[in-house]
C-alpha positions in Angstrom: -18.8 14.8 -1.0 -15.6 13.4 -2.4 -15.1 9.6 -2.8 -11.4 8.4 -2.4 -10.4 5.2 -4.2 -6.8 5.0 -3.4 -3.7 2.7 -3.5 -4.3 -0.4 -1.3 -7.5 1.1 -0.1 -9.7 0.0 -2.8 -11.7 -2.4 -0.6 -12.9 0.8 1.3 -14.1 3.9 -0.5 -13.1 7.0 1.4 -15.6 9.8 1.6 -14.3 13.5 2.3 -16.8 16.3 2.8 -14.5 18.8 4.6 -11.0 20.4 3.8 -9.5 19.4 7.3 -9.6 16.8 9.9 -9.1 16.9 13.7 -6.3 14.4 14.4 -5.6 12.7 17.7 -3.3 10.0 18.9 -4.9 6.7 20.0 -3.0 4.9 22.7 -3.1 1.2 22.0 -0.1 0.3 24.4 1.8 -1.4 21.6 5.7 -1.4 21.3 6.6 -1.8 17.6 6.0 -0.4 14.2 2.6 -0.6 12.7 2.7 -1.3 9.0 -0.8 -2.2 7.7 -4.4 -1.7 8.5 -7.6 -3.1 6.9 -11.3 -3.2 7.5 -13.1 -6.4 6.3 -16.6 -5.4 7.3 -18.3 -2.5 9.1 -17.2 -3.7 12.5 -14.1 -5.9 12.0 -10.5 -4.5 11.2 -7.0 -5.6 11.6 -3.6 -4.0 12.2 -0.4 -5.6 11.3 2.9 -4.7 12.9 6.2 -6.1 14.2 8.8 -5.7 17.0 10.9 -8.7 17.7 8.1 -10.7 15.9 4.9 -10.0 13.9 1.9 -9.1 15.8 -1.9 -8.5 15.0 -4.5 -6.2 16.6 -8.2 -6.7 15.9 -11.3 -4.5 16.4 -14.8 -5.8 16.4 -16.5 -2.3 17.1 -15.6 -0.4 14.0 -12.3 0.9 15.3 -13.3 2.1 18.8 -11.2 -0.4 20.7 -8.4 -2.7 19.6 -7.0 -5.9 21.2 -4.0 -8.2 20.7 -4.6 -11.3 18.9 -3.1 -14.6 20.4 -0.9 -16.2 17.8 1.1 -19.4 17.4 3.8 -17.9 15.3 7.3 -18.3 16.5 9.4 -15.4 17.4 11.7 -15.7 14.4 8.9 -15.0 11.9 8.6 -11.4 10.9 6.2 -10.8 8.1 6.6 -8.1 5.5 3.1 -8.2 4.1 -0.4 -8.9 5.4 -3.9 -9.1 3.8 -7.2 -10.1 5.5 -9.7 -11.4 3.1 -12.5 -12.1 5.6 -12.6 -11.9 9.4 -11.3 -15.5 9.4 -9.3 -15.9 6.3 -5.9 -13.9 6.7 -2.7 -14.1 4.5 0.7 -12.9 5.6 4.2 -13.3 3.9 7.9 -12.7 3.9 9.8 -15.3 2.1 6.8 -17.7 2.0 3.1 -17.2 2.1 1.3 -18.2 5.3 -2.6 -18.5 5.8 -4.7 -18.5 8.8 -8.5 -19.8 8.7 -9.1 -18.8 12.4 -8.7 -15.1 12.4 -4.9 -15.2 13.1 -4.6 -17.8 15.9 -2.9 -20.4 13.9 -1.0 -20.2 10.7 0.0 -22.7 8.0 3.0 -22.1 5.7 1.8 -22.6 2.1 4.0 -24.8 -0.1 4.7 -23.1 -3.3 7.2 -21.8 -5.7 7.0 -18.6 -3.8 9.0 -20.1 -1.1 12.4 -18.2 -0.8 11.1 -15.0 -2.7 11.3 -11.6 -1.3 7.5 -11.0 -1.0 6.8 -7.3 -0.7 3.1 -7.0 -0.9 -0.1 -9.3 -1.0 -3.4 -8.5 -2.5 -6.5 -10.5 -2.9 -9.6 -9.8 -5.0 -11.5 -12.7 -3.7 -11.0 -15.8 -1.4 -9.3 -17.6 -4.2 -7.6 -15.0 -6.3 -4.8 -12.9 -5.3 -1.3 -11.4 -6.1 2.2 -11.4 -4.6 4.5 -8.6 -5.5 8.1 -9.8 -5.3 11.6 -8.7 -6.0 11.5 -10.4 -9.3 8.0 -9.8 -10.6 4.4 -10.4 -10.0 2.8 -13.8 -9.0 -0.8 -14.8 -9.1 -2.9 -17.5 -7.4 -6.4 -18.6 -8.5 -6.8 -21.4 -5.8 -6.6 -19.6 -2.5 -2.7 -19.5 -2.3 -2.1 -23.3 -2.8 -0.3 -22.5 -6.2 1.2 -19.3 -7.7 2.2 -18.5 -11.3 4.6 -15.8 -12.4 2.4 -13.5 -14.6 4.9 -10.6 -14.9 8.6 -10.8 -14.6 11.0 -7.8 -13.7 14.7 -7.5 -13.0 14.0 -5.2 -10.1 10.6 -5.5 -8.5 7.1 -4.4 -7.7 6.0 -3.3 -4.2 2.7 -1.4 -4.6 -0.7 -1.9 -6.5 -3.8 0.1 -7.2 -6.9 -1.9 -8.1 -9.9 -0.1 -9.7 -11.8 -3.4 -9.8 -11.0 -7.1 -9.7 -9.6 -7.0 -13.3 -8.2 -3.4 -13.8 -5.1 -2.6 -11.7 -1.7 -0.7 -11.8 1.4 -2.2 -10.2 4.5 0.0 -9.5 8.0 -0.3 -8.1 11.6 0.0 -9.2 15.0 0.2 -7.9 17.7 2.5 -6.7 20.8 2.6 -8.9 24.2 4.1 -9.1 25.1 3.9 -5.3 28.2 5.7 -4.2 29.8 6.5 -0.9 27.1 9.0 0.4 24.0 9.0 -1.8 21.9 7.3 -4.4 22.5 9.1 -7.7 19.5 7.8 -9.5 16.5 5.6 -9.6 14.5 3.5 -12.1 10.7 3.1 -12.0 8.5 0.3 -13.0 4.8 0.7 -13.8 2.5 -1.8 -15.5 -1.1 -2.4 -15.7 -3.6 -5.1 -16.5 -7.1 -4.8 -17.7 -8.0 -8.4 -17.6 -7.2 -9.9 -14.3 -3.5 -10.6 -15.0 -4.0 -12.3 -18.4 -2.1 -9.6 -20.3 0.1 -6.6 -19.1 1.0 -3.3 -20.6 4.4 -1.7 -19.5 4.2 2.0 -18.8 7.7 2.7 -17.9 10.1 3.5 -20.9 13.7 4.3 -21.3 16.8 3.3 -19.7 18.5 4.7 -16.6 22.0 4.0 -18.1 21.5 6.8 -20.5 19.2 8.7 -18.2 16.2 8.3 -20.6 13.8 6.6 -18.1 10.4 8.3 -18.0 9.7 7.4 -14.4 11.9 7.4 -11.2 11.1 4.6 -8.4 7.7 5.0 -7.3 6.8 5.6 -3.7 3.0 5.4 -4.1 0.4 5.6 -6.8 -3.3 6.7 -6.8 -5.6 6.4 -9.7 -9.2 8.0 -9.5 -10.4 6.3 -12.6 -8.9 4.4 -15.6 -7.5 7.5 -17.1 -6.5 9.9 -14.3 -3.8 9.1 -11.8 -1.1 10.4 -9.5 2.4 9.0 -8.8 4.8 10.1 -6.0 8.4 9.2 -7.0 11.7 8.6 -5.0 12.9 12.1 -6.0 10.0 13.7 -4.3 8.1 14.8 -7.2 4.4 14.4 -7.9 3.3 13.3 -11.3 0.0 13.0 -13.0 -1.5 11.2 -16.0 -4.7 11.7 -17.9 -4.3 8.9 -20.4 -4.0 5.7 -18.2 -0.3 6.1 -17.4 1.0 6.3 -21.0 2.4 9.8 -20.5 3.2 11.6 -17.2 3.7 15.3 -16.3 5.4 16.8 -13.2 2.9 18.7 -11.1 5.1 19.7 -8.1 7.9 18.9 -5.8 6.3 17.4 -2.6 6.9 19.0 0.7 8.4 15.6 2.0 9.0 12.1 0.6 5.7 10.4 0.3 4.9 7.1 1.9 1.4 7.1 0.6 -0.7 9.3 -1.6 -4.6 9.0 -1.8 -6.6 11.1 -4.3 -10.4 11.4 -4.5 -10.5 13.2 -7.7 -8.3 15.4 -9.9 -8.1 18.1 -7.3 -8.3 16.6 -3.8 -5.8 14.1 -2.2 -4.0 13.1 1.0 -0.4 12.5 1.6 1.5 10.6 4.3 5.2 11.1 5.0 7.9 11.0 7.6 6.8 14.3 9.2 3.0 14.3 8.9 -0.2 14.2 7.0 -0.9 16.6 4.2 -4.0 17.6 2.1 -4.1 19.2 -1.4 -7.3 20.8 -2.9 -5.7 21.9 -6.3 -4.4 18.7 -7.9 -1.2 18.5 -6.0 0.2 21.9 -6.8 0.2 22.9 -3.2 -0.1 20.7 0.1 -1.1 22.0 3.6 0.1 19.9 6.7 -2.8 18.9 8.8 -0.9 16.8 11.4 2.8 16.9 12.4 4.4 13.4 13.2 7.7 12.6 14.8 8.0 9.2 12.9 7.3 7.6 9.6 3.6 7.2 8.7 2.7 4.1 6.5 -1.0 3.8 5.8 -4.2 5.7 5.8 -7.6 4.1 5.6 -11.2 5.1 6.5 -13.8 3.1 8.6 -16.7 2.3 6.3 -19.4 3.5 8.6 -18.2 6.2 11.0 -15.9 7.7 8.2 -13.3 8.1 10.8 -9.7 8.2 9.3 -7.2 6.0 10.7 -3.4 6.4 10.1 -0.5 4.1 11.3 3.1 4.4 11.5 6.4 3.7 13.3 6.9 3.2 17.1 3.3 2.3 17.7 2.0 5.6 16.3 -1.8 5.3 15.8 -3.7 8.5 14.7 -7.5 9.0 14.2 -9.1 11.9 12.3 -12.8 13.0 12.3 
């Protein structure tokens, strides 16, 4: 049995004991894109999405059924990030952080120095401690979102994180550079880690895109299986791996499609989401086999903690389950 501890899925370990899944579409009668999905307990889970406004779905039976949450949000608020800490305490963000203490019915805009920032991702390790990934760096709160401090600055920005525990985490991102009339000529990657809960940081990206010496291109997704071994899918469609905690990286293969998420169980077995389907590898990313073909972008995969059913969400209300 393989235990997946993947990017933005570290609240739920993922167990895989078979090389393939039977995937099926779930009809939830929702118009809009589904961007994020979390389980906060064995029974309770949330889906976050948007159409002309943000909306939330909730399950109380482990993912068997889902229903819309009534919300007091105005139509002009469209969040870019969502994170449920408990079945009652929810956070969401765009250019400010919002907090709900009643399961998403009412929301309060938190006054802080994050207001006006481009908040790309939220992640909380407890009811009080959390991180906001923005276009100019990483912010941290230790008081439940009432105040935020810059703990890591960047000229571009971070948009993903992979926590191995509450103190040990990797943060990735970067930017596209050298735009011209019809394509992006290059990209620059950011990768940093903390081993003490944000007190100190180690930069793992080196070089300069101006003279083409950068060691990493813009990261699409990262997945570490332990503190030494990890994988990174970059903007150029390459899969890289590290065996020394991100200090050095080697190209493993060219991916069959640009990844939106990778999720590895160990040094051999992993899953990949993309704009055309769900893939699996059993040889450390050297080869990928498509298990499900999709007609739209897939954003997130997670596993229900009891039934071990896999859930995948994507654009245009696409919701897929795998057994």
